[in-house]
C-alpha positions as CSV (number, residue, x, y, z in Angstrom):
1,M,-33.3,26.6,-18.2
2,D,-32.3,25.5,-14.7
3,Y,-30.2,22.4,-14.5
4,N,-29.9,22.3,-10.7
5,P,-32.6,19.6,-10.2
6,I,-30.7,17.3,-12.6
7,S,-27.5,18.0,-10.8
8,N,-29.1,17.1,-7.5
9,F,-30.6,13.9,-8.9
10,L,-27.2,12.8,-10.3
11,D,-25.5,13.6,-7.0
12,K,-27.6,10.9,-5.3
13,F,-26.2,8.3,-7.7
14,R,-22.6,9.7,-7.3
15,K,-22.9,9.2,-3.5
16,L,-24.2,5.7,-3.9
17,I,-21.3,4.8,-6.2
18,F,-18.7,6.3,-3.8
19,Q,-20.3,4.4,-0.8
20,K,-20.1,1.1,-2.7
21,D,-16.4,1.8,-3.7
22,A,-15.6,2.6,0.0
23,L,-17.3,-0.6,1.1
24,K,-15.3,-2.6,-1.5
25,E,-12.1,-1.0,-0.2
26,Q,-12.9,-2.1,3.3
27,V,-13.5,-5.7,2.2
28,I,-10.2,-5.7,0.3
29,L,-8.4,-4.4,3.3
30,V,-9.7,-7.1,5.6
31,L,-9.0,-9.8,3.0
32,S,-5.5,-8.6,2.6
33,Q,-4.9,-8.5,6.3
34,V,-6.3,-11.9,7.0
35,L,-4.6,-13.6,4.1
36,G,-1.3,-11.8,4.5
37,H,-0.9,-10.5,0.9
38,S,-2.5,-7.9,-1.3
39,I,-5.7,-8.5,-3.2
40,D,-6.3,-7.1,-6.7
41,P,-9.4,-4.9,-6.5
42,T,-10.6,-5.9,-9.9
43,I,-11.3,-9.5,-8.8
44,V,-13.5,-8.6,-5.8
45,F,-17.3,-8.0,-6.3
46,L,-20.0,-7.1,-3.8
47,K,-23.7,-7.8,-4.4
48,E,-26.5,-7.9,-1.8
49,G,-24.2,-8.9,1.1
50,I,-22.3,-11.5,-0.9
51,I,-18.6,-11.1,-1.5
52,S,-17.4,-12.8,-4.7
53,V,-13.7,-13.3,-5.5
54,K,-12.8,-14.3,-9.1
55,G,-9.2,-15.2,-8.5
56,S,-7.0,-18.3,-8.9
57,P,-8.2,-21.6,-7.4
58,L,-5.3,-21.3,-4.8
59,L,-6.5,-17.8,-3.7
60,R,-10.2,-19.0,-3.6
61,S,-9.2,-22.0,-1.5
62,E,-7.3,-19.8,0.9
63,I,-10.2,-17.5,1.2
64,M,-12.6,-20.4,1.9
65,I,-10.2,-21.7,4.6
66,H,-10.4,-18.3,6.4
67,K,-14.0,-17.6,5.5
68,K,-15.4,-17.6,9.0
69,Q,-12.5,-15.4,10.3
70,I,-13.0,-12.9,7.4
71,L,-16.8,-12.7,7.9
72,D,-16.3,-12.3,11.7
73,R,-13.7,-9.6,11.2
74,L,-16.0,-7.7,8.8
75,K,-18.9,-8.0,11.2
76,N,-16.8,-6.6,14.1
77,D,-15.0,-3.9,12.2
78,Y,-18.1,-2.7,10.2
79,P,-21.2,-3.6,12.1
80,N,-23.4,-1.3,9.9
81,N,-22.7,-3.5,6.8
82,I,-24.1,-7.0,6.5
83,F,-21.9,-9.5,4.8
84,R,-23.7,-12.8,4.5
85,D,-21.3,-15.0,2.6
86,I,-18.2,-15.3,0.5
87,N,-18.1,-17.3,-2.8
């Protein structure tokens, strides 16, 4: 029995997952640079162009203060990716 078609099918999903992880790393890098401190990757979520951060109220307030700067930087640094909002 030939398992190659199954392998090719699963490779498509593997590539999508790696692309999403790379995109999340880019967002975390920009957040860290703009805010001036490191961001825990487990509190950042991406879904349909919306960046969600599930951190402390202080962190979330700081992100909202710099929201426009973060979105502008992401747009300039990564023009192929569309980030619409941060919440």
